[in-house]
Structure formats: structure tokens, C-alpha cells
A tleap script that builds the chain and sets N, CA, C and O, in Angstrom:
source leaprc.protein.ff14SB
mol = sequence {
  NMET PHE SER VAL LEU ASP ASP LYS GLY ASN
  LYS VAL GLY VAL PRO ILE LYS ALA SER ASN
  PHE TYR ILE LYS PRO THR LEU LYS ASN LEU
  GLU LYS LYS PHE ALA GLU ASN GLN THR GLN
  LYS GLN PRO TYR ALA ARG LYS LEU GLN ALA
  ARG ILE ASN TRP VAL LEU MET LYS LYS GLU
  GLN SER PHE ASN GLY PHE ILE GLN SER LEU
  SER THR GLU GLY ILE LYS VAL VAL ALA ARG
  GLN SER SER ASP GLY ASN ILE TYR GLY LEU
  THR TYR ILE ASP PHE LYS ASN LYS CYS VAL
  PHE ASN GLY SER ASP TRP ALA ARG SER LEU
  VAL PRO LYS LEU CCYS
}
set mol.1.N position { 38.573 34.975 -47.664 }
set mol.1.CA position { 37.467 34.289 -47.048 }
set mol.1.C position { 36.217 34.481 -47.906 }
set mol.1.O position { 35.949 35.579 -48.393 }
set mol.2.N position { 35.466 33.415 -48.081 }
set mol.2.CA position { 34.214 33.446 -48.807 }
set mol.2.C position { 33.092 33.085 -47.845 }
set mol.2.O position { 33.251 32.217 -46.986 }
set mol.3.N position { 31.965 33.755 -47.997 }
set mol.3.CA position { 30.812 33.491 -47.143 }
set mol.3.C position { 29.564 33.356 -47.994 }
set mol.3.O position { 29.438 33.999 -49.037 }
set mol.4.N position { 28.657 32.532 -47.553 }
set mol.4.CA position { 27.347 32.418 -48.187 }
set mol.4.C position { 26.516 33.584 -47.673 }
set mol.4.O position { 26.559 33.916 -46.489 }
set mol.5.N position { 25.746 34.214 -48.593 }
set mol.5.CA position { 24.913 35.346 -48.222 }
set mol.5.C position { 23.445 34.990 -48.357 }
set mol.5.O position { 23.065 34.213 -49.234 }
set mol.6.N position { 22.624 35.555 -47.493 }
set mol.6.CA position { 21.183 35.356 -47.618 }
set mol.6.C position { 20.610 36.401 -48.579 }
set mol.6.O position { 21.361 37.154 -49.198 }
set mol.7.N position { 19.292 36.446 -48.703 }
set mol.7.CA position { 18.636 37.364 -49.636 }
set mol.7.C position { 18.921 38.831 -49.329 }
set mol.7.O position { 18.877 39.676 -50.223 }
set mol.8.N position { 19.206 39.124 -48.094 }
set mol.8.CA position { 19.447 40.504 -47.672 }
set mol.8.C position { 20.929 40.870 -47.686 }
set mol.8.O position { 21.287 41.998 -47.347 }
set mol.9.N position { 21.795 39.934 -48.074 }
set mol.9.CA position { 23.220 40.194 -48.123 }
set mol.9.C position { 23.957 39.935 -46.827 }
set mol.9.O position { 25.130 40.284 -46.700 }
set mol.10.N position { 23.287 39.329 -45.863 }
set mol.10.CA position { 23.919 39.000 -44.583 }
set mol.10.C position { 24.658 37.668 -44.679 }
set mol.10.O position { 24.192 36.739 -45.338 }
set mol.11.N position { 25.793 37.580 -44.031 }
set mol.11.CA position { 26.573 36.343 -44.034 }
set mol.11.C position { 25.845 35.261 -43.258 }
set mol.11.O position { 25.297 35.503 -42.183 }
set mol.12.N position { 25.850 34.046 -43.832 }
set mol.12.CA position { 25.192 32.893 -43.220 }
set mol.12.C position { 26.213 31.771 -43.119 }
set mol.12.O position { 26.942 31.513 -44.076 }
set mol.13.N position { 26.274 31.117 -42.001 }
set mol.13.CA position { 27.154 29.970 -41.849 }
set mol.13.C position { 28.601 30.357 -41.612 }
set mol.13.O position { 28.927 31.511 -41.333 }
set mol.14.N position { 29.455 29.355 -41.732 }
set mol.14.CA position { 30.881 29.509 -41.462 }
set mol.14.C position { 31.591 29.943 -42.750 }
set mol.14.O position { 31.366 29.345 -43.802 }
set mol.15.N position { 32.441 30.971 -42.684 }
set mol.15.CA position { 33.186 31.379 -43.875 }
set mol.15.C position { 34.186 30.293 -44.308 }
set mol.15.O position { 34.649 29.492 -43.496 }
set mol.16.N position { 34.501 30.291 -45.601 }
set mol.16.CA position { 35.427 29.309 -46.164 }
set mol.16.C position { 36.692 30.036 -46.605 }
set mol.16.O position { 36.620 31.073 -47.266 }
set mol.17.N position { 37.832 29.498 -46.242 }
set mol.17.CA position { 39.102 30.094 -46.660 }
set mol.17.C position { 39.300 29.871 -48.155 }
set mol.17.O position { 38.990 28.799 -48.676 }
set mol.18.N position { 39.809 30.873 -48.832 }
set mol.18.CA position { 40.081 30.759 -50.265 }
set mol.18.C position { 41.108 29.671 -50.541 }
set mol.18.O position { 41.081 29.051 -51.605 }
set mol.19.N position { 42.005 29.433 -49.607 }
set mol.19.CA position { 43.037 28.410 -49.796 }
set mol.19.C position { 42.453 27.000 -49.788 }
set mol.19.O position { 43.131 26.057 -50.197 }
set mol.20.N position { 41.209 26.835 -49.331 }
set mol.20.CA position { 40.569 25.515 -49.337 }
set mol.20.C position { 40.093 25.100 -50.726 }
set mol.20.O position { 39.800 23.926 -50.954 }
set mol.21.N position { 40.015 26.044 -51.650 }
set mol.21.CA position { 39.585 25.730 -53.011 }
set mol.21.C position { 40.758 25.177 -53.812 }
set mol.21.O position { 41.900 25.599 -53.631 }
set mol.22.N position { 40.466 24.234 -54.694 }
set mol.22.CA position { 41.498 23.638 -55.548 }
set mol.22.C position { 42.109 24.697 -56.456 }
set mol.22.O position { 43.329 24.780 -56.595 }
set mol.23.N position { 41.247 25.508 -57.073 }
set mol.23.CA position { 41.749 26.598 -57.921 }
set mol.23.C position { 41.855 27.853 -57.065 }
set mol.23.O position { 41.218 27.942 -56.015 }
set mol.24.N position { 42.636 28.803 -57.492 }
set mol.24.CA position { 42.748 30.056 -56.763 }
set mol.24.C position { 41.672 31.005 -57.291 }
set mol.24.O position { 41.799 31.508 -58.407 }
set mol.25.N position { 40.620 31.260 -56.518 }
set mol.25.CA position { 39.522 32.089 -57.002 }
set mol.25.C position { 39.789 33.591 -56.860 }
set mol.25.O position { 38.983 34.333 -56.299 }
set mol.26.N position { 40.936 34.015 -57.381 }
set mol.26.CA position { 41.236 35.444 -57.360 }
set mol.26.C position { 40.518 36.113 -58.530 }
set mol.26.O position { 40.125 35.447 -59.488 }
set mol.27.N position { 40.354 37.409 -58.448 }
set mol.27.CA position { 39.662 38.126 -59.513 }
set mol.27.C position { 40.353 37.917 -60.853 }
set mol.27.O position { 39.687 37.728 -61.871 }
set mol.28.N position { 41.676 37.948 -60.863 }
set mol.28.CA position { 42.435 37.763 -62.105 }
set mol.28.C position { 42.147 36.383 -62.712 }
set mol.28.O position { 41.894 36.276 -63.912 }
set mol.29.N position { 42.184 35.335 -61.891 }
set mol.29.CA position { 41.928 33.973 -62.386 }
set mol.29.C position { 40.476 33.793 -62.823 }
set mol.29.O position { 40.201 33.139 -63.829 }
set mol.30.N position { 39.554 34.376 -62.065 }
set mol.30.CA position { 38.140 34.265 -62.439 }
set mol.30.C position { 37.848 34.989 -63.746 }
set mol.30.O position { 37.113 34.469 -64.586 }
set mol.31.N position { 38.410 36.177 -63.930 }
set mol.31.CA position { 38.203 36.912 -65.182 }
set mol.31.C position { 38.774 36.145 -66.369 }
set mol.31.O position { 38.181 36.145 -67.448 }
set mol.32.N position { 39.913 35.495 -66.184 }
set mol.32.CA position { 40.511 34.680 -67.245 }
set mol.32.C position { 39.587 33.509 -67.600 }
set mol.32.O position { 39.368 33.211 -68.774 }
set mol.33.N position { 39.053 32.854 -66.570 }
set mol.33.CA position { 38.146 31.725 -66.779 }
set mol.33.C position { 36.857 32.174 -67.461 }
set mol.33.O position { 36.350 31.482 -68.343 }
set mol.34.N position { 36.321 33.333 -67.057 }
set mol.34.CA position { 35.108 33.863 -67.679 }
set mol.34.C position { 35.342 34.135 -69.168 }
set mol.34.O position { 34.477 33.844 -69.994 }
set mol.35.N position { 36.508 34.692 -69.513 }
set mol.35.CA position { 36.826 34.985 -70.918 }
set mol.35.C position { 36.924 33.694 -71.727 }
set mol.35.O position { 36.429 33.628 -72.853 }
set mol.36.N position { 37.554 32.675 -71.164 }
set mol.36.CA position { 37.658 31.377 -71.848 }
set mol.36.C position { 36.270 30.784 -72.072 }
set mol.36.O position { 35.960 30.304 -73.163 }
set mol.37.N position { 35.449 30.821 -71.046 }
set mol.37.CA position { 34.107 30.246 -71.156 }
set mol.37.C position { 33.230 31.017 -72.126 }
set mol.37.O position { 32.360 30.432 -72.772 }
set mol.38.N position { 33.446 32.329 -72.238 }
set mol.38.CA position { 32.653 33.142 -73.157 }
set mol.38.C position { 32.830 32.652 -74.594 }
set mol.38.O position { 31.853 32.542 -75.334 }
set mol.39.N position { 34.057 32.360 -74.988 }
set mol.39.CA position { 34.293 31.880 -76.346 }
set mol.39.C position { 33.819 30.440 -76.528 }
set mol.39.O position { 33.374 30.069 -77.614 }
set mol.40.N position { 33.911 29.622 -75.472 }
set mol.40.CA position { 33.506 28.224 -75.575 }
set mol.40.C position { 31.996 28.057 -75.658 }
set mol.40.O position { 31.517 27.067 -76.212 }
set mol.41.N position { 31.244 28.996 -75.123 }
set mol.41.CA position { 29.789 28.833 -75.131 }
set mol.41.C position { 29.114 29.426 -76.363 }
set mol.41.O position { 27.910 29.242 -76.545 }
set mol.42.N position { 29.848 30.125 -77.205 }
set mol.42.CA position { 29.242 30.762 -78.374 }
set mol.42.C position { 28.556 29.788 -79.333 }
set mol.42.O position { 27.510 30.141 -79.878 }
set mol.43.N position { 29.082 28.582 -79.571 }
set mol.43.CA position { 28.361 27.654 -80.452 }
set mol.43.C position { 26.972 27.292 -79.932 }
set mol.43.O position { 26.083 26.953 -80.713 }
set mol.44.N position { 26.786 27.363 -78.624 }
set mol.44.CA position { 25.490 27.015 -78.048 }
set mol.44.C position { 24.485 28.154 -78.159 }
set mol.44.O position { 23.286 27.948 -77.970 }
set mol.45.N position { 24.965 29.349 -78.463 }
set mol.45.CA position { 24.070 30.499 -78.580 }
set mol.45.C position { 23.062 30.292 -79.704 }
set mol.45.O position { 21.873 30.555 -79.526 }
set mol.46.N position { 23.526 29.824 -80.853 }
set mol.46.CA position { 22.616 29.588 -81.993 }
set mol.46.C position { 21.620 28.471 -81.680 }
set mol.46.O position { 20.451 28.547 -82.058 }
set mol.47.N position { 22.092 27.441 -80.987 }
set mol.47.CA position { 21.186 26.350 -80.619 }
set mol.47.C position { 20.098 26.850 -79.677 }
set mol.47.O position { 18.933 26.475 -79.806 }
set mol.48.N position { 20.483 27.692 -78.738 }
set mol.48.CA position { 19.505 28.257 -77.820 }
set mol.48.C position { 18.520 29.143 -78.564 }
set mol.48.O position { 17.316 29.094 -78.311 }
set mol.49.N position { 19.030 29.947 -79.474 }
set mol.49.CA position { 18.150 30.818 -80.252 }
set mol.49.C position { 17.162 29.994 -81.070 }
set mol.49.O position { 15.994 30.365 -81.181 }
set mol.50.N position { 17.613 28.889 -81.640 }
set mol.50.CA position { 16.719 28.025 -82.413 }
set mol.50.C position { 15.635 27.426 -81.518 }
set mol.50.O position { 14.477 27.336 -81.925 }
set mol.51.N position { 15.997 27.021 -80.316 }
set mol.51.CA position { 15.004 26.448 -79.405 }
set mol.51.C position { 13.988 27.498 -78.959 }
set mol.51.O position { 12.803 27.198 -78.816 }
set mol.52.N position { 14.452 28.721 -78.741 }
set mol.52.CA position { 13.531 29.806 -78.378 }
set mol.52.C position { 12.602 30.115 -79.545 }
set mol.52.O position { 11.395 30.264 -79.355 }
set mol.53.N position { 13.153 30.211 -80.746 }
set mol.53.CA position { 12.321 30.468 -81.926 }
set mol.53.C position { 11.295 29.355 -82.129 }
set mol.53.O position { 10.161 29.625 -82.524 }
set mol.54.N position { 11.682 28.114 -81.863 }
set mol.54.CA position { 10.759 26.982 -81.996 }
set mol.54.C position { 9.565 27.149 -81.056 }
set mol.54.O position { 8.418 26.914 -81.439 }
set mol.55.N position { 9.853 27.556 -79.834 }
set mol.55.CA position { 8.781 27.769 -78.859 }
set mol.55.C position { 7.885 28.925 -79.305 }
set mol.55.O position { 6.663 28.848 -79.181 }
set mol.56.N position { 8.485 29.981 -79.816 }
set mol.56.CA position { 7.701 31.141 -80.237 }
set mol.56.C position { 6.836 30.847 -81.460 }
set mol.56.O position { 5.782 31.461 -81.628 }
set mol.57.N position { 7.264 29.918 -82.317 }
set mol.57.CA position { 6.505 29.594 -83.530 }
set mol.57.C position { 5.337 28.650 -83.256 }
set mol.57.O position { 4.428 28.552 -84.080 }
set mol.58.N position { 5.339 27.960 -82.131 }
set mol.58.CA position { 4.289 26.978 -81.856 }
set mol.58.C position { 2.911 27.603 -81.852 }
set mol.58.O position { 2.006 27.124 -82.536 }
set mol.59.N position { 2.746 28.659 -81.092 }
set mol.59.CA position { 1.452 29.324 -81.027 }
set mol.59.C position { 1.613 30.642 -80.305 }
set mol.59.O position { 2.617 30.879 -79.635 }
set mol.60.N position { 0.628 31.491 -80.445 }
set mol.60.CA position { 0.646 32.742 -79.705 }
set mol.60.C position { 0.387 32.420 -78.238 }
set mol.60.O position { -0.521 31.654 -77.915 }
set mol.61.N position { 1.180 33.003 -77.363 }
set mol.61.CA position { 1.065 32.665 -75.959 }
set mol.61.C position { 1.427 33.858 -75.088 }
set mol.61.O position { 1.991 34.842 -75.566 }
set mol.62.N position { 1.105 33.762 -73.829 }
set mol.62.CA position { 1.456 34.797 -72.864 }
set mol.62.C position { 2.925 34.650 -72.483 }
set mol.62.O position { 3.588 33.682 -72.856 }
set mol.63.N position { 3.409 35.618 -71.743 }
set mol.63.CA position { 4.791 35.553 -71.284 }
set mol.63.C position { 4.988 34.352 -70.362 }
set mol.63.O position { 6.000 33.656 -70.455 }
set mol.64.N position { 4.029 34.106 -69.475 }
set mol.64.CA position { 4.126 32.931 -68.590 }
set mol.64.C position { 4.088 31.634 -69.391 }
set mol.64.O position { 4.770 30.672 -69.039 }
set mol.65.N position { 3.302 31.597 -70.463 }
set mol.65.CA position { 3.282 30.429 -71.337 }
set mol.65.C position { 4.613 30.220 -72.025 }
set mol.65.O position { 5.071 29.089 -72.188 }
set mol.66.N position { 5.237 31.327 -72.433 }
set mol.66.CA position { 6.563 31.293 -73.052 }
set mol.66.C position { 7.576 30.685 -72.074 }
set mol.66.O position { 8.355 29.809 -72.447 }
set mol.67.N position { 7.559 31.151 -70.832 }
set mol.67.CA position { 8.482 30.640 -69.813 }
set mol.67.C position { 8.234 29.146 -69.570 }
set mol.67.O position { 9.180 28.369 -69.447 }
set mol.68.N position { 6.969 28.756 -69.502 }
set mol.68.CA position { 6.627 27.351 -69.264 }
set mol.68.C position { 7.069 26.469 -70.434 }
set mol.68.O position { 7.598 25.377 -70.227 }
set mol.69.N position { 6.850 26.946 -71.665 }
set mol.69.CA position { 7.252 26.172 -72.845 }
set mol.69.C position { 8.763 25.984 -72.891 }
set mol.69.O position { 9.247 24.902 -73.224 }
set mol.70.N position { 9.509 27.035 -72.556 }
set mol.70.CA position { 10.967 26.899 -72.538 }
set mol.70.C position { 11.423 25.979 -71.419 }
set mol.70.O position { 12.441 25.299 -71.546 }
set mol.71.N position { 10.683 25.955 -70.335 }
set mol.71.CA position { 11.009 25.066 -69.231 }
set mol.71.C position { 10.973 23.610 -69.684 }
set mol.71.O position { 11.814 22.811 -69.271 }
set mol.72.N position { 10.008 23.264 -70.526 }
set mol.72.CA position { 9.941 21.892 -71.033 }
set mol.72.C position { 11.083 21.589 -71.996 }
set mol.72.O position { 11.383 20.424 -72.259 }
set mol.73.N position { 11.727 22.644 -72.529 }
set mol.73.CA position { 12.881 22.481 -73.417 }
set mol.73.C position { 14.198 22.465 -72.633 }
set mol.73.O position { 15.270 22.364 -73.230 }
set mol.74.N position { 14.125 22.565 -71.299 }
set mol.74.CA position { 15.335 22.560 -70.481 }
set mol.74.C position { 15.962 23.929 -70.328 }
set mol.74.O position { 17.150 24.040 -70.024 }
set mol.75.N position { 15.164 24.987 -70.538 }
set mol.75.CA position { 15.667 26.350 -70.434 }
set mol.75.C position { 14.856 27.087 -69.377 }
set mol.75.O position { 13.627 27.126 -69.437 }
set mol.76.N position { 15.545 27.661 -68.425 }
set mol.76.CA position { 14.864 28.492 -67.424 }
set mol.76.C position { 15.044 29.946 -67.823 }
set mol.76.O position { 16.146 30.373 -68.170 }
set mol.77.N position { 13.965 30.699 -67.774 }
set mol.77.CA position { 14.006 32.120 -68.076 }
set mol.77.C position { 13.865 32.880 -66.766 }
set mol.77.O position { 12.918 32.666 -66.009 }
set mol.78.N position { 14.811 33.763 -66.509 }
set mol.78.CA position { 14.752 34.617 -65.327 }
set mol.78.C position { 14.518 36.034 -65.819 }
set mol.78.O position { 15.356 36.607 -66.515 }
set mol.79.N position { 13.374 36.594 -65.455 }
set mol.79.CA position { 13.032 37.953 -65.851 }
set mol.79.C position { 13.432 38.911 -64.743 }
set mol.79.O position { 13.080 38.713 -63.580 }
set mol.80.N position { 14.166 39.948 -65.110 }
set mol.80.CA position { 14.513 40.985 -64.141 }
set mol.80.C position { 13.476 42.086 -64.267 }
set mol.80.O position { 13.255 42.632 -65.347 }
set mol.81.N position { 12.847 42.402 -63.148 }
set mol.81.CA position { 11.754 43.367 -63.146 }
set mol.81.C position { 12.078 44.550 -62.248 }
set mol.81.O position { 12.770 44.424 -61.238 }
set mol.82.N position { 11.554 45.704 -62.649 }
set mol.82.CA position { 11.673 46.889 -61.808 }
set mol.82.C position { 10.644 46.798 -60.694 }
set mol.82.O position { 9.806 45.896 -60.688 }
set mol.83.N position { 10.707 47.729 -59.754 }
set mol.83.CA position { 9.785 47.698 -58.617 }
set mol.83.C position { 8.332 47.879 -59.042 }
set mol.83.O position { 7.422 47.452 -58.332 }
set mol.84.N position { 8.107 48.511 -60.198 }
set mol.84.CA position { 6.728 48.673 -60.673 }
set mol.84.C position { 6.279 47.551 -61.601 }
set mol.84.O position { 5.204 47.634 -62.194 }
set mol.85.N position { 7.095 46.497 -61.733 }
set mol.85.CA position { 6.676 45.309 -62.459 }
set mol.85.C position { 7.083 45.256 -63.922 }
set mol.85.O position { 6.769 44.280 -64.604 }
set mol.86.N position { 7.770 46.270 -64.426 }
set mol.86.CA position { 8.218 46.256 -65.825 }
set mol.86.C position { 9.442 45.358 -65.980 }
set mol.86.O position { 10.368 45.412 -65.172 }
set mol.87.N position { 9.437 44.541 -67.015 }
set mol.87.CA position { 10.569 43.659 -67.295 }
set mol.87.C position { 11.618 44.462 -68.052 }
set mol.87.O position { 11.319 45.071 -69.079 }
set mol.88.N position { 12.837 44.462 -67.549 }
set mol.88.CA position { 13.911 45.191 -68.223 }
set mol.88.C position { 15.038 44.271 -68.685 }
set mol.88.O position { 16.005 44.749 -69.279 }
set mol.89.N position { 14.944 42.982 -68.434 }
set mol.89.CA position { 15.978 42.072 -68.901 }
set mol.89.C position { 15.594 40.624 -68.693 }
set mol.89.O position { 14.826 40.287 -67.792 }
set mol.90.N position { 16.148 39.771 -69.550 }
set mol.90.CA position { 15.917 38.334 -69.449 }
set mol.90.C position { 17.252 37.610 -69.415 }
set mol.90.O position { 18.200 37.990 -70.103 }
set mol.91.N position { 17.312 36.569 -68.610 }
set mol.91.CA position { 18.464 35.681 -68.580 }
set mol.91.C position { 17.970 34.286 -68.905 }
set mol.91.O position { 16.964 33.833 -68.358 }
set mol.92.N position { 18.673 33.608 -69.791 }
set mol.92.CA position { 18.315 32.259 -70.212 }
set mol.92.C position { 19.335 31.289 -69.625 }
set mol.92.O position { 20.534 31.426 -69.868 }
set mol.93.N position { 18.869 30.319 -68.860 }
set mol.93.CA position { 19.739 29.291 -68.287 }
set mol.93.C position { 19.450 28.001 -69.034 }
set mol.93.O position { 18.376 27.418 -68.886 }
set mol.94.N position { 20.402 27.560 -69.830 }
set mol.94.CA position { 20.261 26.370 -70.660 }
set mol.94.C position { 20.871 25.195 -69.910 }
set mol.94.O position { 22.090 25.029 -69.883 }
set mol.95.N position { 20.014 24.381 -69.301 }
set mol.95.CA position { 20.499 23.249 -68.508 }
set mol.95.C position { 21.049 22.141 -69.386 }
set mol.95.O position { 21.918 21.385 -68.952 }
set mol.96.N position { 20.563 22.032 -70.605 }
set mol.96.CA position { 21.028 20.975 -71.510 }
set mol.96.C position { 22.503 21.181 -71.870 }
set mol.96.O position { 23.291 20.235 -71.848 }
set mol.97.N position { 22.869 22.420 -72.199 }
set mol.97.CA position { 24.238 22.716 -72.611 }
set mol.97.C position { 25.068 23.381 -71.518 }
set mol.97.O position { 26.234 23.715 -71.726 }
set mol.98.N position { 24.452 23.569 -70.350 }
set mol.98.CA position { 25.138 24.139 -69.193 }
set mol.98.C position { 25.721 25.520 -69.496 }
set mol.98.O position { 26.895 25.789 -69.244 }
set mol.99.N position { 24.863 26.389 -70.047 }
set mol.99.CA position { 25.270 27.745 -70.388 }
set mol.99.C position { 24.240 28.738 -69.868 }
set mol.99.O position { 23.059 28.417 -69.734 }
set mol.100.N position { 24.700 29.935 -69.580 }
set mol.100.CA position { 23.822 31.028 -69.163 }
set mol.100.C position { 24.048 32.186 -70.116 }
set mol.100.O position { 25.186 32.571 -70.386 }
set mol.101.N position { 22.952 32.739 -70.625 }
set mol.101.CA position { 23.026 33.861 -71.552 }
set mol.101.C position { 22.115 34.982 -71.080 }
set mol.101.O position { 20.968 34.744 -70.701 }
set mol.102.N position { 22.630 36.198 -71.106 }
set mol.102.CA position { 21.800 37.368 -70.897 }
set mol.102.C position { 21.339 37.830 -72.270 }
set mol.102.O position { 22.145 37.911 -73.197 }
set mol.103.N position { 20.086 38.127 -72.409 }
set mol.103.CA position { 19.563 38.585 -73.687 }
set mol.103.C position { 20.254 39.841 -74.166 }
set mol.103.O position { 20.494 39.993 -75.363 }
set mol.104.N position { 20.580 40.750 -73.254 }
set mol.104.CA position { 21.199 42.017 -73.645 }
set mol.104.C position { 22.704 41.902 -73.863 }
set mol.104.O position { 23.292 42.773 -74.504 }
set mol.105.N position { 23.331 40.873 -73.357 }
set mol.105.CA position { 24.789 40.771 -73.444 }
set mol.105.C position { 25.297 40.365 -74.819 }
set mol.105.O position { 26.263 40.948 -75.311 }
set mol.106.N position { 24.681 39.398 -75.436 }
set mol.106.CA position { 25.319 38.805 -76.604 }
set mol.106.C position { 24.442 38.721 -77.836 }
set mol.106.O position { 24.979 38.570 -78.934 }
set mol.107.N position { 23.140 38.808 -77.724 }
set mol.107.CA position { 22.308 38.730 -78.922 }
set mol.107.C position { 20.957 39.360 -78.650 }
set mol.107.O position { 20.130 38.782 -77.945 }
set mol.108.N position { 20.730 40.532 -79.198 }
set mol.108.CA position { 19.453 41.208 -79.002 }
set mol.108.C position { 18.304 40.376 -79.558 }
set mol.108.O position { 17.163 40.532 -79.121 }
set mol.109.N position { 18.581 39.510 -80.500 }
set mol.109.CA position { 17.517 38.722 -81.108 }
set mol.109.C position { 16.946 37.662 -80.179 }
set mol.109.O position { 15.899 37.092 -80.485 }
set mol.110.N position { 17.602 37.377 -79.045 }
set mol.110.CA position { 17.068 36.388 -78.120 }
set mol.110.C position { 16.008 36.955 -77.189 }
set mol.110.O position { 15.336 36.203 -76.483 }
set mol.111.N position { 15.852 38.272 -77.180 }
set mol.111.CA position { 14.819 38.862 -76.345 }
set mol.111.C position { 13.522 38.805 -77.139 }
set mol.111.O position { 13.371 39.521 -78.129 }
set mol.112.N position { 12.595 37.972 -76.722 }
set mol.112.CA position { 11.379 37.813 -77.500 }
set mol.112.C position { 10.504 39.049 -77.452 }
set mol.112.O position { 10.530 39.818 -76.491 }
set mol.113.N position { 9.734 39.223 -78.506 }
set mol.113.CA position { 8.808 40.345 -78.589 }
set mol.113.C position { 7.425 39.829 -78.283 }
set mol.113.O position { 6.653 39.494 -79.182 }
set mol.114.N position { 7.124 39.768 -77.010 }
set mol.114.CA position { 5.823 39.276 -76.556 }
set mol.114.C position { 5.053 40.444 -75.974 }
set mol.114.O position { 5.233 40.776 -74.802 }
set mol.115.N position { 4.236 41.048 -76.732 }
set mol.115.CA position { 3.439 42.178 -76.248 }
set mol.115.C position { 1.963 41.843 -76.304 }
set mol.115.O position { 1.128 42.670 -75.938 }
savepdb mol mol.pdb
quit
């Protein structure tokens, strides 16, 4: 059974049986699919890095300006912050190529140095 969760982790709505899905969403099948997708999205990593570098070369800007500039390029930046407001990770969602990249997962060079 799968359930939609709210922000607090509480179940919302009617649960869905796993058998209702076309594919079998078992952990084994999902891990296999994730591994396949990991190799298929690698060509887009360089394209994303080039688009990020292009935004960074335009002009000196704030972090919010960086996020806004990437937004116009079709990339959403999700910053993970600690409770005291420090950023400890970035996730890049590339809507153009339908890929998601964590800065720390696959290329340290995608984490911009905006100080």
C-alpha cells in the first residue's frame, strides 16, 4: 500500500494498492530503475554544468540572484539548510532534460562558490 504524506509525515487521502501500478514498485525493481537512470542521465551532467557556469560568468550576484538566473534557464535550485540557516547542500532540477542532480552526489564542481 502506498499513501500520500503531508509535510509532517501523516497519511493523507486513500491509500493505493501496489498492484494498481503498471510496474511493480518493489525496492528491487526501483533500485534497478534508479541504476539504469543514473547512467542515462550522465550526458546531461556536462550540459547542466555548462548552463550553471554560464549563469555564474554573467555577473557577480547574490545567491538569490543565482537561483533566479538558473530559473530562467529551466533549472530549479533547491537549497538544503540547517536550522540555523546554513546551506549544506544543493539539488539541481533540470526541467529541460528531465534530470535531478545533487551537487554532492556526482560532481563537486556543480556546487557554486558564492560567498
